[in-house]
C-alpha positions as CSV (number, residue, x, y, z in Angstrom):
1,X,242.7,90.0,96.3
2,X,241.9,91.4,99.7
3,X,244.0,93.4,102.1
4,X,244.8,90.4,104.4
5,X,248.5,90.3,103.3
6,X,249.0,94.0,103.9
7,X,247.2,93.8,107.3
8,X,249.3,90.9,108.4
9,X,252.5,92.7,107.4
10,X,251.4,95.9,109.1
11,X,250.7,93.9,112.3
12,X,254.3,92.8,112.2
13,X,255.5,96.4,111.9
14,X,256.1,96.6,108.1
15,X,255.4,100.3,107.2
16,X,255.5,99.5,103.5
17,X,252.3,97.6,104.1
18,X,250.8,100.9,105.5
19,X,251.5,102.6,102.2
20,X,249.9,99.8,100.3
21,X,246.8,99.9,102.5
22,X,246.5,103.7,102.2
23,X,246.7,103.4,98.4
24,X,244.1,100.6,98.5
25,X,241.6,102.6,100.6
26,X,242.5,106.2,99.7
27,X,239.6,107.1,97.5
28,X,236.9,105.1,99.4
29,X,237.9,106.3,102.8
30,X,238.3,109.9,101.9
31,X,235.0,109.9,100.0
32,X,233.3,108.4,103.1
33,X,234.8,111.0,105.4
34,X,233.9,113.8,103.0
35,X,230.3,112.6,103.0
36,X,230.2,112.8,106.7
37,X,231.9,116.1,107.4
38,X,231.3,117.9,104.1
39,X,234.5,119.9,104.3
40,X,237.5,118.7,102.2
41,X,240.1,120.0,104.8
42,X,238.3,118.3,107.6
43,X,238.0,115.1,105.6
44,X,241.7,115.2,104.8
45,X,242.6,115.7,108.4
46,X,240.4,112.9,109.5
47,X,241.8,110.7,106.8
48,X,245.3,111.2,108.2
49,X,244.1,110.7,111.8
50,X,242.4,107.5,110.8
51,X,245.7,106.0,109.5
52,X,247.5,107.1,112.6
53,X,244.9,105.4,114.7
54,X,245.2,102.3,112.5
55,X,248.9,102.2,113.2
56,X,248.3,102.6,116.9
57,X,245.7,99.8,117.1
58,X,246.6,97.4,114.4
59,X,248.3,94.9,116.8
60,X,245.0,94.5,118.6
61,X,243.1,94.0,115.3
62,X,241.6,90.5,115.1
63,X,242.6,89.1,111.7
64,X,239.3,87.1,111.7
65,X,237.4,90.3,111.5
66,X,236.6,92.2,108.3
67,X,239.3,94.8,107.8
68,X,237.1,97.1,105.7
69,X,234.5,97.3,108.5
70,X,237.1,97.8,111.2
71,X,238.9,100.6,109.2
72,X,235.6,102.4,108.5
73,X,234.6,102.1,112.2
74,X,237.9,103.8,113.2
75,X,237.2,106.5,110.6
76,X,233.6,106.9,111.7
77,X,234.5,107.2,115.4
78,X,237.0,110.0,114.7
79,X,234.5,111.8,112.4
80,X,231.6,111.6,114.9
81,X,233.9,112.9,117.6
82,X,234.8,115.8,115.4
83,X,231.2,116.5,114.4
84,X,230.1,116.4,118.1
85,X,232.6,119.2,118.8
86,X,232.0,121.4,115.8
87,X,228.3,120.9,114.9
88,X,226.4,118.7,117.4
89,X,223.1,119.4,115.8
90,X,224.2,117.7,112.6
91,X,224.1,114.3,114.4
92,X,220.4,114.5,115.1
93,X,218.5,111.9,113.2
94,X,215.1,113.4,112.4
95,X,212.4,110.9,113.1
96,X,209.0,112.5,113.5
97,X,209.1,114.8,110.5
98,X,210.2,112.0,108.2
99,X,206.9,110.1,108.2
100,X,203.8,112.1,108.7
101,X,200.9,109.8,109.3
102,X,201.0,106.0,109.0
103,X,202.3,103.4,111.4
104,X,205.8,102.1,111.6
105,X,204.6,98.9,110.0
106,X,203.1,100.9,107.1
107,X,206.5,102.5,106.6
108,X,208.4,99.2,106.7
109,X,206.0,97.5,104.3
110,X,206.0,100.4,101.9
111,X,205.4,99.5,98.2
112,X,208.3,101.6,97.0
113,X,211.2,99.3,96.0
114,X,210.8,100.3,92.3
115,X,211.1,104.0,93.1
116,X,214.2,103.3,95.3
117,X,215.8,101.2,92.6
118,X,215.4,104.0,90.1
119,X,216.8,106.5,92.6
120,X,219.8,104.3,93.0
121,X,220.3,103.9,89.2
122,X,220.9,107.7,89.2
123,X,223.2,107.5,92.3
124,X,226.2,109.0,90.5
125,X,224.3,112.0,89.1
126,X,225.1,115.5,90.3
127,X,221.5,116.0,91.3
128,X,221.6,113.1,93.7
129,X,224.9,114.2,95.1
130,X,223.4,117.6,95.9
131,X,220.4,116.1,97.6
132,X,222.5,113.7,99.6
133,X,224.5,116.6,101.1
134,X,221.2,118.0,102.6
135,X,220.5,114.8,104.6
136,X,221.5,114.4,108.2
137,X,224.7,112.6,109.1
138,X,223.1,109.3,110.0
139,X,221.3,109.2,106.7
140,X,224.2,110.3,104.5
141,X,226.4,107.8,106.3
142,X,224.2,104.7,105.8
143,X,223.6,105.6,102.1
144,X,227.4,106.1,101.5
145,X,228.3,102.8,103.1
146,X,225.7,100.8,101.3
147,X,225.8,102.3,97.8
148,X,229.2,103.9,97.4
149,X,231.2,101.5,99.5
150,X,228.9,98.6,98.6
151,X,229.0,97.2,102.1
152,X,226.7,94.5,103.2
153,X,224.1,95.4,105.8
154,X,225.9,93.3,108.3
155,X,229.1,95.2,107.7
156,X,227.3,98.5,108.0
157,X,225.9,97.3,111.4
158,X,229.5,96.6,112.5
159,X,230.7,100.0,111.4
160,X,227.8,101.8,113.0
161,X,227.8,99.7,116.1
162,X,224.1,99.3,115.6
163,X,221.7,96.4,115.4
164,X,220.9,95.1,111.9
165,X,217.3,96.1,112.3
166,X,218.4,99.7,112.9
167,X,220.6,99.7,109.8
168,X,217.7,98.4,107.7
169,X,215.2,101.0,109.0
170,X,217.7,103.8,108.7
171,X,218.5,102.8,105.1
172,X,214.8,102.7,104.2
173,X,214.2,106.1,105.9
174,X,217.2,107.7,104.3
175,X,216.2,106.4,100.8
176,X,212.6,107.7,101.4
177,X,213.9,111.1,102.6
178,X,216.3,111.3,99.7
179,X,213.6,110.5,97.1
180,X,211.3,113.1,98.6
181,X,214.0,115.8,98.5
182,X,214.7,115.0,94.9
183,X,211.0,115.2,94.1
184,X,210.8,118.6,95.9
185,X,214.0,120.0,94.4
186,X,213.3,118.7,90.8
187,X,209.5,118.5,90.5
188,X,209.5,117.8,86.8
189,X,211.6,114.7,87.2
190,X,210.1,111.3,87.8
191,X,211.8,109.9,90.9
192,X,209.1,107.2,91.4
């Protein structure tokens, strides 16, 4: 059962519905924010701010939209604003160093789905979590939304406010960069 009932109640001003929504999204939203800002205190503060913003804006929420995507968009906007203030360089999305040699088409038609599948099978391992922390914010974010939040690519595009093609390429690049970092950090492991 989705959050539609709670959202409708909150739009009518029922604060019990807010408690229900916070309970429903508590772990997912906090985990997402923590992946972005990497500091528990910052993530907790942003979590609280997100729900305050939800209360402020819920009457303008279109019930035909996906609430998950809307909620994560609100959280993302707050987190990105915070990151811009405290560590603007963390928002840079490295492009040139990611793919030495080869054309963009070569990268998009890479023969690596099997390697990526195996990386994702180990997604919950501590080694993967450590490597994920090292990625830039855009890469951590797209991986978190796709594989931890299990959002569809279209939902991620809505959260990021980016075209679907950008989401697809960023996901591919982030998976490739993550795999390379794992291979470098754990050279004896087979991440292929």
